[in-house]
N, C-alpha and C positions, 0 to 999 in steps of 0.2 A: 578590598575584596579578598576572600580566602581562595586558595587554590593557585596552581601554577598558571603562568600565562597561556600555556597550551589548553588547560582545562577551561579557563575563562573564554578562550577563543571558541572552543567546541560548544560550550554552554550558550554563548552569545549567538553562534551560528544556528544552533537548534532553536533558540527562542525566535530568531528572525524568521526562520522557515515556518515554524508553527503559527506565528502571528501574521503571516502573509495572508491578505484577504482572499487569495485564490487557493489557499492550501487545501481546504476541504474538497473543493471541486477536483483539484489535481490528484489528491491521494485516492479519492473514490474512483476516479477514472482509471488510475493505475491499478487498483485492486480489482475493479470490475472487468478488466481486460487481461486477467491472469496473474498479476503481480501479487506479492504478499507484503504484509507490513514489515516483516524482518528484512526482506530484500530492499524495500524502500528505505528503511532505517540505515542499512549499510551503504546504499548508493548515495544517500544524502548526509552521511556521517552524523546521524542523530542517534543517541543511545536508545535502544529499543524500549527500555523501561520508561523513559521520558515520553516517547511517542505513544506508547500504550496508555499510560496514565492520562495524557492530554486527550486522547480519543475517547477513552472509556469512563472518565470522571464526569462527563457531561452527557446527559441523556440524548440531546439532539445530535451531537457528534457520534455517539455510540450507535444510534439508529441509522445514521448515514453509512457508517462503516459496515454494519450488519447487512444493510441493503446491498452495498457494494460486494460483500462476500457472497451473497445470494446470486447476484448478477455474474460473479466470477464462476460460480458453480454451473450456471447456465452456459457460460462461455465455453467451459471445458466440455460440457455435454455436446455442444455444437461442433467443437473441434473433433471429438471422438466420432461423431456421426459422419463428419466429412472424411475422416480417415477410413472408417468402415465402408463408406460408399466408394472410396478410391480403391480399396481392396476388392470390393465386389465388381467394380468396373475393370479390374485387372490392370489398374494403373500402378499398383503396389503389390509386390509378391508377399 
């Protein structure tokens, strides 16, 4: 195999994470509750390009990620509304 032992280890780690049967559920949950793909990639030591290709080269995975991003937008709206309500209730200056 080409590459240094460190590169092989990173590649093998990324492949193991991406092939986990629970991966799509986990990443969609992560994204839909405010996380980003780049944050997920850093936290899990997966090269962002590899993660992005894996998610967007397949229409089913792509649709799931786009739905999670839509849910994240709604999550942010709800957080902003909660903050606005806290300001209105004089809980925050």
